[in-house]
N, C-alpha and C positions, 0 to 999 in steps of 0.2 A: 831374588837382590838385584839382579843386574836389573829387573824392571824397575825395582826404587830408584836406583841411580839413573837409569833413564828418565824419568818422569822429574828427579831433580833438575835434570839438566836442559829440558826442554823449558821447563820454565824461567831458569836464568834465562836461555834465550829470548824468552817473549818480554822478560822483563828489561833485558837490555836493549832491546831491539826498539821498544817505549821509548827508552832513553834517547836510544841515538838519531830516531828517525824525525823528530822535528829542527834538525841543526841539517839533514841533507835536505831538504825544499830550498830552490831560487829561490831570490824578492824580484817579484813584478814589474819590470822596468818603466811599466809605464801607470803604475799609479801614484808616482810623483808626479810626472804628464800629464794625468788627467789631472791631477788635484793645483796646477798652477793654473791650469786654461782655465778652469773654473773661478781659482781667483781673481784673475783679472778678467773674467768677463762680468764678475761681480763688481771690479770696480769701474770696471766702462758704463755699465750700468748705472752705478751710485752717481757717478761725475753730470751725466745724466740729469740723472733726478735733480740734481744740490743746484744746475744749469737753472731746469724749468721751476725750480721752487724759488731760486734769485731773483728771473723775471717776473715773477706771482708777488713776491715783495713777503715770500712765508719766512724766510731766513734771514739774516744779517752777516753773518761772519763766515762767508765761505770758505775763506782761505782757513781759517781755524779746523772748520771742519774737514774739508782735505786734507790738513795734515795730518789729521786724528785716522782717516781713514788710508792714506799711503803709510802708515806708521802700523795699520792693524796688519795690510797688507806683506808689509815684508817679515812681521811676526809669522807667516802662516808661511814662507818660503819653504820649498823641499831642502831638506838637510842637504843634500847632494851638491844643491846650488848655493849653501852657504858656508859649509866647511869640508874638511879637509876628508876625504873617502876615506870610513875604515877598513883595514882588511878584515876580511873575514876568515874566523875561527877553521884553523886548521884540522882535521877530525881525527888524527892523530892526538890530539887533546884530548878525546873524549875519552881514549883508553884507561885512563887514572881512575875515570867515572864508574867507567865499566868492572874494574877491577874491586875498585870500593864496594860498588854493588853487591858483585859474588860475595866478597870476603864477610860483609858486613850480612848478608843472607844468609850464609851457610853457618857463621858464628851462632850466629841466633839461634839458627833449627840444631843445632849441635845443643846450644845451653836448656832450647825449652821442648824442642820435637819431640824428643822421646827415642833418638836414634840407637842410647846405648842399649832400651830397651829391649830395643829390634833386635838387634845385634845378639844379646843374649837369644833371644827367640830363635832367633836362626841358629846359633849353637843348641839350645835343648833338642831341635829339629834333629839335628845329625845325631845327637846322642840317645835320640828314644831307641834304636833296636837294641841299643845295650842296656838301658835301663829296665827294656820290658825281658831282657832275658835273667838280668839278676832280679827282678821282679816274681819271675817264673821258675826260679830255683829257689826262692825265699831268701837272698842274697841284702835286699835290698831295706835296708836298714837305717840309712842315715835319714836324718827331717828333708833335710836340701835336697837329696836324691831324691826323695818322694814329692817333694812340692814341682822338682824338673817333670817327674815321671806326670803328674796329676796334669800342669799346665802341658805337655805333648798329648797327652791323651785326649781334652779339651779342643785340643785342635785339629786332632785325625775324627773328633765324633763331628766335628760341624759338617766336614764332607762325607761321614759315612754316619750318619746319626741311629743306624740302625744296626750294628754292630754290638749285640748286648754282652759277650766277654769283654769291650773295652768300658760295656757304663760298669759292670762288677766290679773292676778293676778301679774303677776311677770311683768308684763307693768305699773300695776296699782302700784307698791311699787316702779318703777324707776321715775313716775313721781311725787310720795310724796318726794322720795329723790332729787328730782333736775336731774335726768342722763337719759337727752332725748333721747343718745342712746341705754339704755336697753330699755325702755321703746320702741322705736321705730322698734329695732329687736324684742322685743315680740310679739308686736302687728302684724308685718309682719307675722312672724309665726304663730299665731291665725288667721289671714287672710288667708291665707293659706291652712290652715285647716279648716275653715267655711267662706269661702267667700262670702256669702250670709247673713252672721251675721249681720245686719244692726245696730248693736251696737257697736260692733268689727268696722264697716267701717268706721262711724265717727270718733272713736279715731284716728283710724289709720289715716284718714284723716286729722285730724287736727295736728297729728305729722309730718305728709309729709308737710304740707303747715309751718311749719317750716321751710324748709330745704330750703339752696341757690342752691338747683337746679329747674330747669326749669322743668323739667317733672315729676318731683315729684309734684310741684306744681300743675301741670295739672291733673295729676291722681287724685289728692285730688278731684279738681273740678270736675273731671269725674265721680269719686265715687258719690258723695255727687248727683250732679244732676240724678242720677240714682237710688239713692236711695228715692228723691224728684216725682219721677214717679213713681214710687210705693206709696210712702207714703207723698202724696203732703202737710198735714199740721203738718209733722216733727219736730218740733222747735228745736230741735238738731242739726239737717241736714241743716236749716235753718239759725242758728245762724253759724255752720260752714262753710255756703257757703259765707255768708256775711262776714266773718272775713278773709275768702280766698280773693276774691274778695277786699275787702278794703286793703290787705294787698300789694295784686300790682297795686293799686290807679285805679282799675275799680270802682269806688263809686255807680255808678246808678245800676249796677249788686246788689250790697251791697244795696243800696238805696230798692231797690226791695224787699230784704229777709228781711230786719231788719222790713219794713213795715206791712209785709206778719207776723214776727212775732211778734208786736204789736197787731195785729189783734186776735193773736189765745192765748195768754196770759192772765191768772188772772189782773186783774188790782192791786192788790197787789202785786206783784211777786218781787221777793225783787233784778231781774236784771232789771227789766224795765226803772230805772233810768239810770244807763249804756247804753242800746241799744240806748237810746234817746237820750244821748249825742253826741253816734256814729252815728248817724246818723244825727242829726243838722249839724253834722262835714265833712260829707260825699257832705249834700245837697249843703253847702257853696265850696266846692269843685268845685261841678258839675255847681253851680251857677259862679262862678271864671273864669270856662273854656269858658263861654259866649256861646256854642253850645244851642239854644232854636227855639220855633219856637212861635213866637206872633200870637194872634187869635183877629181879633176885632169881634164883632158878632151885627148885626144890625137885630131891628124888623120892617116889614114893616108894614106902616099903616094901613091895611086889617087885620095885627094880634093885634092888639092894642083890639082892644074889646072881643080879646078870650085869651088872658095871664090870667091864673089863678091867684088866691090870692097869693097862696102860693105855689113854687115847686122849681123844682130844673131842672139845665142846665145842661146837658152828651154833651162833646167836646169829638170826638172820629176822631183818625187823620189814616188816611190812605195811604199805597203806591200807590196808584191809579191803582191796578192791582188786587188786589184782598180786598173782602168786610170784610175783617178780619180786625180790626183795632190793631196799631201797639201800638199806648198812647192812655190812656183814664184818661180823669179827669172829675169830678163833683165837683158842688158847686153848693148854694142856689141861687134860682131866684133874681137879684137884678136888678139896673135900667139900661134900656140902652141909650145911647152904650156900650156893657161889653167889655173890654178887659185883656185878660189871659195872663200868658207864660204857655208853655208846655218844658218839658224837658225828659233825659234822667229815669229821678225816674219814669218820668207817663207811661213808657213805659208796655205792658203786659209782653214781655218773655225776659229772658235774651238775647235769641238767635234773636231777632229781636228788636233792640234799636231803637227808632230814631233817634240817630245820624248816624245811618248807610245810610237812606233813603237816596236816590236823588231825590226824588220827592213825593211830598205829594198832599193828598186831603182832606178835611176839612168836618164833617157833626155837626152840632149844633143839638139836640133836647132839645124840653122844655117840663118836664112832669110835671103833678099838684100832692100835697100831698094828695087829696081825691081820694081814692082808687075808687071813686064812677067814677070821672071822668077820662076818658079812651081817651081822645083825645090826642093829641100830637102835639106841634108844631114844625117844623121841617125846616132847613137851610142845604144847601152843596156849597162848592166852586168847581171853577175848580181846574182839575189839575196845580200845581204851582211847579218851579223848587225850588231845599231845598239844601243850603249849611251853614245853622244852621245861619242865621240873617235873616229869612226872617219874614213880618207879611203879615197874612192873612184875609182876608174880607171875611166874611160869614153873609148872609142875613137872616134872619130866615121869612119864604113867605107863608108857605101854611102850610095843617093840615092834619094827617094823626089818621085814627082811630084805 
């Protein structure tokens, strides 16, 4: 602030000097004398010329022309010789002018120069440590304080642009203020500085998901999937991936992610009800699309005596080429024949969806709830073409230990 006022004072001194300096110069005493001598020489020359012209008979009114010449000479006599010399203006008389210059200049600046904003900014910078402490303790809730904190952070980041923590805090301030653009820019910078930080990646991906640019949405999906390769049980990443897929109408991928989240969150988590509601909606959308595989299970007569009293049935759908299941569904053992439906929500991986298959092979396995009973009743179907509407019959007909 001192430098600011010093600059103002220097500018005012320069302006005042420009006002005063023209009055400090002394008049040249030889200027009027030189002009008088020139006029007299010119007058004598013209008289000589007039005499010569009269002798030659060129002019005939010599007296009239001499009178006119004398009149012109009198008109050009220096002021000091034909009037009372005026008293020079005193230097003290310039003081009101200088004061007026200062008052008008400062007044105009105060009115239009943003001094109030500069002083407010200076005050915010003094408050920044206190605002930072409130932010760290979660007590920074007032919108005005958050806006001040954001301004202070932007100022400090100008001198320290590699401060990842301040970029993330600026992004959070933008989110709380509802300024999505500021939040996105801040987290983009933080991600550039710390590309392997999963916390930053998840929030940045969530912000990219809100974009209307398909490239941003795809980038968000790729980032979240990369995180889940390293941290498969990261509920924040799973939830963000589900929302990303849900927003793009990829309900099957959203269902898979949300179902896994439900298995990882505690039963009393406050966000479970929202997830369940979104999950139900996504499943309804998948069902309405009609893309499913119907499976009808039949138990052979030879297996009737081997059927456990209590057990589970697992249905695995494969692509007919790899033994790794594409979709799996489990349910309690019930009466036969047993009919059930599978869709993309039962897919094992987002990259391998049931709806992407052109052919299917179904394997069914019955296991006992009794851990001592290790035998399994199994059955497999042939490979069937698949277009999303087929029903596959599977007969459970042999035992595996």
